[in-house]
C-alpha positions as a Markdown table, in Angstrom:
| # | Residue | x | y | z |
|---|---|---|---|---|
| 1 | Met | 8.2 | -0.5 | 4.7 |
| 2 | Pro | 8.3 | 3.5 | 5.6 |
| 3 | Glu | 7.2 | 5.0 | 2.4 |
| 4 | Gln | 8.4 | 8.3 | 3.4 |
| 5 | Arg | 12.0 | 6.9 | 2.7 |
| 6 | Val | 11.7 | 4.5 | -1.0 |
| 7 | Trp | 11.5 | 8.4 | -3.0 |
| 8 | Asp | 14.4 | 10.5 | -0.7 |
| 9 | Glu | 17.4 | 12.5 | -1.8 |
| 10 | Ala | 19.7 | 9.6 | -2.6 |
| 11 | Thr | 17.0 | 8.1 | -4.3 |
| 12 | Ala | 15.8 | 10.7 | -6.0 |
| 13 | Lys | 19.8 | 11.6 | -6.6 |
| 14 | Arg | 20.8 | 7.7 | -8.6 |
| 15 | Tyr | 17.3 | 7.7 | -10.1 |
| 16 | Asp | 18.9 | 9.0 | -13.5 |
| 17 | Thr | 21.0 | 7.5 | -15.4 |
| 18 | Pro | 21.1 | 8.7 | -19.2 |
| 19 | Gly | 21.4 | 6.7 | -22.1 |
| 20 | Glu | 21.2 | 3.0 | -20.1 |
| 21 | Gly | 18.3 | 1.3 | -18.2 |
| 22 | Met | 14.6 | 3.3 | -19.0 |
| 23 | Phe | 16.8 | 6.5 | -20.3 |
| 24 | Ala | 17.7 | 4.5 | -23.0 |
| 25 | Pro | 16.9 | 5.7 | -26.5 |
| 26 | Glu | 15.2 | 3.2 | -27.7 |
| 27 | Val | 12.6 | 2.8 | -24.4 |
| 28 | Leu | 11.9 | 7.0 | -23.9 |
| 29 | Asp | 12.0 | 8.0 | -27.7 |
| 30 | Pro | 9.0 | 5.9 | -28.8 |
| 31 | Ala | 7.4 | 6.8 | -25.8 |
| 32 | Val | 7.4 | 10.9 | -25.7 |
| 33 | Ala | 6.3 | 10.1 | -30.0 |
| 34 | Arg | 3.7 | 8.6 | -28.4 |
| 35 | Leu | 2.7 | 10.9 | -25.9 |
| 36 | Ala | 2.9 | 14.3 | -28.8 |
| 37 | Glu | 1.2 | 12.1 | -31.1 |
| 38 | Leu | -2.2 | 12.2 | -28.5 |
| 39 | Ala | -1.5 | 15.3 | -27.0 |
| 40 | Gly | -2.4 | 16.4 | -31.0 |
| 41 | Gly | -0.9 | 20.3 | -30.3 |
| 42 | Gly | -2.9 | 20.9 | -26.8 |
| 43 | Ala | -0.9 | 20.6 | -23.0 |
| 44 | Ala | -0.3 | 17.3 | -22.0 |
| 45 | Leu | -0.6 | 16.4 | -17.9 |
| 46 | Glu | 1.8 | 14.1 | -16.2 |
| 47 | Phe | 1.1 | 12.3 | -13.2 |
| 48 | Ala | 4.1 | 11.3 | -11.0 |
| 49 | Ile | 6.5 | 13.1 | -13.1 |
| 50 | Gly | 9.6 | 11.9 | -11.0 |
| 51 | Thr | 12.7 | 13.8 | -12.3 |
| 52 | Gly | 11.3 | 14.2 | -15.6 |
| 53 | Arg | 12.9 | 11.6 | -17.7 |
| 54 | Val | 9.4 | 11.7 | -20.0 |
| 55 | Ala | 8.5 | 15.2 | -19.6 |
| 56 | Ile | 11.7 | 17.4 | -20.4 |
| 57 | Pro | 11.6 | 16.1 | -23.4 |
| 58 | Leu | 8.6 | 15.6 | -24.5 |
| 59 | Ala | 8.4 | 19.8 | -23.7 |
| 60 | Gly | 11.1 | 19.6 | -26.6 |
| 61 | Arg | 9.0 | 18.9 | -29.3 |
| 62 | Gly | 7.0 | 21.7 | -28.1 |
| 63 | Val | 3.7 | 20.0 | -25.9 |
| 64 | Pro | 3.2 | 22.6 | -22.9 |
| 65 | Val | 3.6 | 19.7 | -20.2 |
| 66 | Thr | 3.0 | 20.2 | -16.6 |
| 67 | Gly | 3.7 | 17.7 | -13.7 |
| 68 | Ile | 2.3 | 16.5 | -9.9 |
| 69 | Glu | 5.2 | 15.3 | -7.9 |
| 70 | Leu | 4.6 | 14.1 | -4.6 |
| 71 | Trp | 8.2 | 13.7 | -3.7 |
| 72 | Gln | 9.8 | 17.0 | -3.5 |
| 73 | Pro | 13.5 | 15.1 | -4.1 |
| 74 | Met | 12.5 | 14.4 | -7.6 |
| 75 | Ile | 11.2 | 17.7 | -8.2 |
| 76 | Asp | 14.6 | 18.8 | -6.8 |
| 77 | Gln | 16.2 | 16.5 | -9.3 |
| 78 | Leu | 14.3 | 17.5 | -11.9 |
| 79 | Arg | 15.0 | 21.9 | -11.3 |
| 80 | Thr | 18.3 | 20.4 | -12.0 |
| 81 | Lys | 17.6 | 20.3 | -15.9 |
| 82 | Asn | 14.4 | 21.9 | -16.6 |
| 83 | Thr | 13.1 | 24.7 | -14.2 |
| 84 | Ala | 10.3 | 26.0 | -17.5 |
| 85 | Ile | 8.1 | 23.0 | -16.7 |
| 86 | Thr | 5.2 | 24.4 | -14.1 |
| 87 | Val | 5.6 | 21.1 | -11.2 |
| 88 | Leu | 2.9 | 20.9 | -8.2 |
| 89 | Gln | 3.9 | 18.9 | -5.2 |
| 90 | Gly | 0.5 | 16.5 | -4.1 |
| 91 | Asp | -0.7 | 13.3 | -4.7 |
| 92 | Met | -2.0 | 12.7 | -8.4 |
| 93 | Ala | -5.3 | 10.7 | -6.9 |
| 94 | Thr | -6.1 | 14.1 | -5.8 |
| 95 | Thr | -4.5 | 16.9 | -6.8 |
| 96 | Arg | -5.7 | 19.6 | -8.4 |
| 97 | Ala | -3.5 | 21.6 | -11.8 |
| 98 | Pro | -4.7 | 24.5 | -13.3 |
| 99 | Gly | -6.3 | 24.7 | -16.7 |
| 100 | Glu | -7.9 | 22.2 | -19.0 |
| 101 | Tyr | -5.1 | 19.5 | -20.9 |
| 102 | Thr | -5.4 | 16.7 | -24.1 |
| 103 | Val | -4.0 | 13.8 | -22.6 |
| 104 | Val | -2.8 | 12.9 | -19.0 |
| 105 | Tyr | -0.6 | 10.2 | -18.6 |
| 106 | Leu | 1.5 | 8.0 | -16.3 |
| 107 | Val | 4.5 | 5.8 | -17.3 |
| 108 | Tyr | 6.6 | 3.5 | -15.5 |
| 109 | Asn | 4.4 | 1.7 | -13.1 |
| 110 | Thr | 3.2 | 4.5 | -11.2 |
| 111 | Ile | -0.2 | 3.9 | -10.4 |
| 112 | Ser | 0.4 | 1.0 | -8.6 |
| 113 | Asn | 2.1 | 3.3 | -6.0 |
| 114 | Leu | -0.8 | 4.0 | -5.2 |
| 115 | Leu | -1.7 | 1.4 | -2.2 |
| 116 | Thr | -5.6 | 0.7 | -2.1 |
| 117 | Gln | -7.9 | 0.3 | -5.2 |
| 118 | Ala | -10.0 | 3.6 | -3.9 |
| 119 | Glu | -6.4 | 5.5 | -4.0 |
| 120 | Gln | -6.5 | 4.4 | -7.8 |
| 121 | Val | -10.1 | 4.8 | -8.7 |
| 122 | Glu | -9.5 | 8.8 | -7.6 |
| 123 | Cys | -6.9 | 8.7 | -9.5 |
| 124 | Phe | -8.8 | 8.2 | -13.0 |
| 125 | Arg | -11.3 | 10.3 | -11.5 |
| 126 | Asn | -8.7 | 13.5 | -11.3 |
| 127 | Ala | -7.6 | 12.4 | -14.6 |
| 128 | Ala | -11.1 | 13.1 | -15.7 |
| 129 | Arg | -11.1 | 16.4 | -13.8 |
| 130 | His | -8.0 | 18.0 | -16.3 |
| 131 | Leu | -9.3 | 16.8 | -19.7 |
| 132 | Arg | -11.4 | 18.5 | -22.0 |
| 133 | Ser | -13.8 | 16.4 | -23.8 |
| 134 | Gly | -12.6 | 13.9 | -25.8 |
| 135 | Gly | -9.4 | 13.8 | -24.0 |
| 136 | Arg | -7.5 | 11.0 | -23.5 |
| 137 | Phe | -5.6 | 9.2 | -19.5 |
| 138 | Val | -2.5 | 6.9 | -20.6 |
| 139 | Ile | -1.5 | 4.7 | -18.9 |
| 140 | Glu | 1.7 | 2.2 | -18.5 |
| 141 | Leu | 1.7 | -1.1 | -16.5 |
| 142 | Trp | 3.3 | -3.6 | -15.6 |
| 143 | Val | 1.6 | -7.6 | -15.8 |
| 144 | Pro | 1.8 | -9.2 | -12.9 |
| 145 | Glu | 3.5 | -12.5 | -13.2 |
| 146 | Leu | 0.9 | -14.3 | -11.6 |
| 147 | Arg | 1.5 | -17.5 | -14.2 |
| 148 | Lys | 5.1 | -17.5 | -12.4 |
| 149 | Leu | 3.7 | -18.6 | -8.9 |
| 150 | Pro | 3.6 | -22.7 | -7.8 |
| 151 | Pro | 2.1 | -23.1 | -5.0 |
| 152 | Gly | 3.9 | -22.0 | -1.8 |
| 153 | Gln | 6.2 | -19.0 | -3.9 |
| 154 | Gln | 5.4 | -15.7 | -2.4 |
| 155 | Ala | 8.3 | -14.4 | -5.2 |
| 156 | Thr | 9.5 | -13.9 | -8.9 |
| 157 | Val | 12.4 | -13.5 | -10.1 |
| 158 | Trp | 12.1 | -9.9 | -12.9 |
| 159 | Ser | 15.6 | -9.0 | -13.8 |
| 160 | Val | 19.0 | -10.2 | -14.5 |
| 161 | Ser | 21.6 | -8.6 | -15.3 |
| 162 | Pro | 25.7 | -8.1 | -14.6 |
| 163 | Gly | 25.8 | -6.0 | -11.0 |
| 164 | Tyr | 21.9 | -6.4 | -10.7 |
| 165 | Val | 19.3 | -8.9 | -9.5 |
| 166 | Gly | 15.5 | -8.0 | -9.4 |
| 167 | Leu | 12.7 | -9.4 | -8.1 |
| 168 | Asp | 9.0 | -9.6 | -7.0 |
| 169 | Thr | 7.3 | -10.6 | -3.5 |
| 170 | Tyr | 4.2 | -10.7 | -3.8 |
| 171 | Asp | 0.7 | -10.9 | -1.3 |
| 172 | Val | -2.0 | -12.6 | -3.4 |
| 173 | Leu | -4.1 | -11.8 | -0.4 |
| 174 | Asn | -4.3 | -8.8 | -0.2 |
| 175 | Gln | -3.3 | -8.1 | -4.4 |
| 176 | His | 0.4 | -6.3 | -3.1 |
| 177 | Val | 4.0 | -7.1 | -4.2 |
| 178 | Val | 7.2 | -5.1 | -2.9 |
| 179 | Ser | 9.8 | -4.8 | -5.7 |
| 180 | His | 13.4 | -5.7 | -4.5 |
| 181 | His | 16.2 | -4.4 | -6.9 |
| 182 | Phe | 19.9 | -5.7 | -5.7 |
| 183 | Arg | 22.9 | -4.1 | -6.8 |
| 184 | Phe | 25.9 | -4.8 | -6.2 |
| 185 | Asp | 30.0 | -5.2 | -8.1 |
| 186 | Asp | 33.1 | -7.5 | -7.2 |
| 187 | Thr | 33.2 | -6.2 | -3.5 |
| 188 | Glu | 30.9 | -8.2 | -0.8 |
| 189 | Gln | 29.1 | -4.3 | -0.3 |
| 190 | Ala | 25.4 | -4.4 | -1.9 |
| 191 | Gln | 22.4 | -2.1 | -2.5 |
| 192 | Leu | 19.4 | -2.7 | -1.5 |
| 193 | Phe | 16.1 | -0.6 | -3.0 |
| 194 | Arg | 12.7 | -1.3 | -2.7 |
| 195 | Ser | 9.1 | 0.2 | -3.9 |
| 196 | Pro | 5.6 | -1.2 | -2.2 |
| 197 | His | 3.3 | -1.8 | -5.3 |
| 198 | Arg | -0.9 | -2.3 | -5.8 |
| 199 | Tyr | -1.1 | -4.5 | -8.8 |
| 200 | Ile | -3.7 | -4.2 | -10.7 |
| 201 | Trp | -5.1 | -6.7 | -13.8 |
| 202 | Pro | -5.8 | -5.0 | -17.0 |
| 203 | Ala | -9.7 | -5.9 | -16.5 |
| 204 | Glu | -9.7 | -4.8 | -13.4 |
| 205 | Leu | -7.9 | -1.2 | -14.4 |
| 206 | Asp | -10.7 | -1.1 | -16.9 |
| 207 | Leu | -13.6 | -1.2 | -14.9 |
| 208 | Met | -11.4 | 1.6 | -12.9 |
| 209 | Ala | -11.9 | 4.0 | -16.4 |
| 210 | Gln | -15.0 | 3.0 | -16.7 |
| 211 | Leu | -16.7 | 4.2 | -13.9 |
| 212 | Ala | -14.2 | 7.3 | -14.3 |
| 213 | Gly | -16.2 | 7.8 | -17.6 |
| 214 | Phe | -13.6 | 6.8 | -19.9 |
| 215 | Glu | -13.7 | 4.3 | -22.1 |
| 216 | Leu | -10.8 | 2.2 | -23.9 |
| 217 | Glu | -9.1 | 3.2 | -26.6 |
| 218 | Ser | -6.3 | 1.4 | -27.3 |
| 219 | Arg | -4.4 | -1.5 | -25.5 |
| 220 | His | -0.6 | -1.9 | -26.7 |
| 221 | Ala | 2.3 | -4.4 | -26.0 |
| 222 | Asp | 4.4 | -1.4 | -25.7 |
| 223 | Trp | 4.9 | 2.2 | -26.9 |
| 224 | Ser | 5.4 | 1.0 | -30.3 |
| 225 | Gly | 2.4 | 0.2 | -30.7 |
| 226 | Ala | 3.4 | -4.0 | -30.2 |
| 227 | Glu | 0.0 | -6.1 | -30.4 |
| 228 | Phe | -1.4 | -7.4 | -26.3 |
| 229 | Thr | -0.7 | -10.4 | -25.9 |
| 230 | Ala | -1.7 | -13.0 | -23.1 |
| 231 | Asp | 2.6 | -13.3 | -23.5 |
| 232 | Ser | 2.3 | -9.7 | -22.7 |
| 233 | Arg | 4.9 | -9.2 | -19.6 |
| 234 | Ser | 3.6 | -5.1 | -19.4 |
| 235 | His | 0.9 | -2.9 | -22.1 |
| 236 | Val | 0.0 | 1.0 | -23.3 |
| 237 | Ser | -3.4 | 1.8 | -22.4 |
| 238 | Val | -4.9 | 4.8 | -24.0 |
| 239 | Tyr | -7.8 | 5.6 | -22.8 |
| 240 | Arg | -9.8 | 8.5 | -23.7 |
| 241 | Leu | -13.1 | 11.1 | -21.9 |
| 242 | Pro | -16.2 | 10.6 | -24.9 |
């Protein structure tokens, strides 16, 4: 799948769902509150800032926010809502933003958009380059649902709601997954959006952090601080630079 077709202009315009989904207050507000707390009065850098879902309300709390985003259509969509946030177009594994930050963050599984282990390790190293001593790198990431895959089955359905079905197809040999998002109505027409990812176990993520000089400070099941357990479907991990 050509990756440049994933985050095109049409996708960017459909990305925002104000008040619903990942834009719902019960999803967004705890993330913004936690990141504002971790910023501690300093500046924040968002890798893969997208359309500003988190950055705009975080800046609204008085936190100076800078963003890095690879895809121009996402930046263009952000600019329809906010023109003050500095955004650099580039890859989150290599692009250098000016300044020094108390927190760098990646939300909503976006580190998995880097499709090789080497790129994901470089993302940690790039975060370390931007942080002051004692700064934190925060990652929100899903836990691969491989326990749901019986022998011979390659897909899991992870969401079913009116007008929507979400499923993942796994390539366990190469640690890759493609997320399929089907949206439909009462007609015979349906829309399919697909995105490729490289999934990461929490233990592998911790090793990437160590390679970049970080240590794990905390891990919770969500932004509100729920306990992370073997049954958690995602986690928010905070890594600290000594």
